N, C-alpha and C positions, 0 to 999 in steps of 0.2 A: 577461430580463437582457441587457444589452449586454455581450458578452464582449470586445469590443474596447475597452471602456472600463476598462481594467485598468492598474495601475501597480505597479512594484516598491516594496515598502514598506521592508524591512530585512532583514539577516542576523544570526543569533545563534548563537554557538558554545558557550553555556552556557544551560540552561534558565532559570536565575535572571535572566537578562538579558531574557527575553521578557515584554512588558507584558501585563497581564490581557486575557483574551478578551472582546470586546464585540459579536461577531457570529459567525454559524455559520462554521465552518472546514472545509475539505476538505483532507485530507492525501494526499500522493502517496508511496508507499513502494515500495521495490524494490531488487534487487541493482544493484551498480555497473554501469554501461553498459547497463542494460536499456532506457534511452530515455526517462527521466523528463523531462529538459529538453526533448527534442524534442516530447514529448507536450504539455507545458505551452504551448510555443510555438504548436503547431497548434490546441490548445483555444482559445487567444485570438487566433489569426491574427496572431501577432506573431513575426517571424523571430528576433528577438535579445532577446526578454523575459527567457528563462532562457538562461544561457550553455551551449552545447553543447561538451563537451570530448571529444577522442579518447582522453584519459587517463582510465581508471576510477578512481574514488575521489576525483575532483577536488572534488566538493561535500563539504565538512567542516562545513557549518553548516546550520541550518534557514533556508531563504530564504522570506520571505513576500511574496506579491502580494495584491492587494485590488482589488474592484470596489466599487460602492456598496452591494451586498448581501451580499457574503461575502469572506472571507479565505482564501487558499490556501497551504498549506505544503508546500514541496519538502523532504523529509526526506533526510538524508545516505544515499548508497547503501552497503549493507552487503555483505560477502563479498569485498571486495578483498584479496588476499593480501599485496600489497607495502605494507603499512602497519604501523607498530610496534604491539605489543600495547597499549601505553598509549593510543594514538590510537584503536585500535579499541574500547577499553574507554570512552573519551570519547564516541565516536559512539554506542555502545550505550546508554550513560547518557542521552544526549541525546535519542535516539528514544524510549527507555522512559520517561523522565520526562514528555515531551510527551504520549505516548499515555495514560499513567496519571494525567494532571492532571484537574482539574475543568473544563478548557476545553470550550468549546461545539463539539466535533468531530462535525459532522454525519455524516461519512462518510470512510472510508479507501479510496483506490484503491490496491489492491495489484497492483503491475505484475510480470508474468512474461513472459519471452521465449517466444513462441508456438512457436518452432522446436524448443525443447528441453523436456525434463522439468523440473519444478521442482526447484531445488537443495535441499539440506538446510536452508539458511538460509530458503529461501522457505517450506518446510513449517513450520519453527519459528515464523516470522512469522505464518502463518496460524493455527497453534495458539494463539499468544498473542492474536491478535484474537478468536478464538472464546471463549477462556477470560476475556478481559476483557469479553465481551459487547459488543465495539466493532462497530457497523455498518461493513460493508465489502463491496466487490465486487472480483473480480479482473479486471484489465485485461491482455488478452493482446496484447503489442506485436509489432510487426515482421510483421503478417500478410502484408504485400505481399511479403515474402521467400518466401513459400510459394504453390504452385498451389493452385487451389480443392480439388483433391483431397487434397493434402497438409494443407490447413487442416482438412478434415473428419476426416482420420485423426488429426491432432494433437488435435482436440476430443474424439475418442473415446478417445484414450490419456490425456487428462487425467482422464477419468472414472475410469481405474484408478490413476493416479499420485496423484491427491489424494483421500485418503479422504473418502467422502461428498460428492463433488463435486457431486452432483445437488441439493444443497441450497444450493450457492453461486452466485450470479449471476456469469456470466463474459462479458466483452465483447471480442471480437477488435477491434483498431483498427490503423490505419496512420497514422503521423505523416508519411508521404510523401505518400500520396493523400488522406488525410483520411477514409478509409472507417471507419466506426464511431464517429467522433468526435460525431456528432450524438446518439448514445445517451448518450454521457457528459454532455453539455450539458443534455439533457432530465432527467437524474437530478439534476444540480445545481440546474437551475431548479425541479423538483418539491419539493426539500427545502428550498428558500428561500422557498417560498409562506408568507405569513403564516398562522399558525394552522393549518398543514397537518398532518395526521397524518404521522408520519414512522417507517414501519415499518422494520426492519432488512432491507435488500435481500438480505443474505446468509442470514439465518435467519428469514424472514418467517413469522409464523403457525405457529411450531413446535409440533407436538403431542407426544404422549408417546412415540411411536415415533421422531420426529425428535430429541427430547431425548435419548433413549438413544443414538441414532446418534451424536450430537455427544459424548456421555460416552464411547463407545467409541473415537472418533477421538482424544479427548485421551488416553485411556489407552494407545493404540497409539504415540502420540508419546512420552508419559512413559516407557514402558518400553523403548523401542528405542534405536537408535544415534542417532536425531535429537535426543536430549536431551544429546548430548555437548557440553560447553562447557570449553574449556581442559583437555580430557583427563579431565574429571570428569563424573559424572552429576549433572544438576541437575534433579530432578523439578519440574514446574510447580508442585505444591502447595507447594514450599518456596522459590519465588521471592520475592524482596522486590518490593514495589511499584515498577513501572518497569523491572524487569529482564527484558530480553528474550532473554537468552542467545544474541545475535548475535555 
């Protein structure tokens, strides 16, 4: 795949505006200011393909980019406090409707800042992706801000901070140096191969023990404070289609 042969396609603020899916799509999800736009620019070696803003919560639409082989969706960042409740609900609905649709979503890249423990919203999104059986990998951004020793320490910490993290593919990357980006490109190329088997990179070949571990992970999120949404408990089993609780 020629990653430089990419173009901006369109932005949509409502799911109903998005045209039908006609090719594999790769979605980029993450908290506001986690570095989604910077990662997209580095992925395609284009400095201004995706607008990078110092203001969190700037992306309020799903922005689509495409190559000849695939489409790429930059989802609105979640978790930004200085946004009205109504706007947060629109964002959550937009993200949820997109992920719960019948579009050909080949993979979700779930971004988390490598320097910090995952937020409540990050863990909610991971649980949502697992529950929906959505193929995903976790991309750990801003690795260049840490020393090698700190990177190793954070990777070990993620094993404790994310339940059953050993079953989830994690890719440390830097949008500054480009380290780790080739691994992201290789995953995309592999999933775009015609007639290629496309196992879930996050939950590949899960056996009975792994399935049980996933079940316990879901229950831990359902029963704990991570399921708080607007001050109320919202068990995952009662969520409506497309509702992410972000």
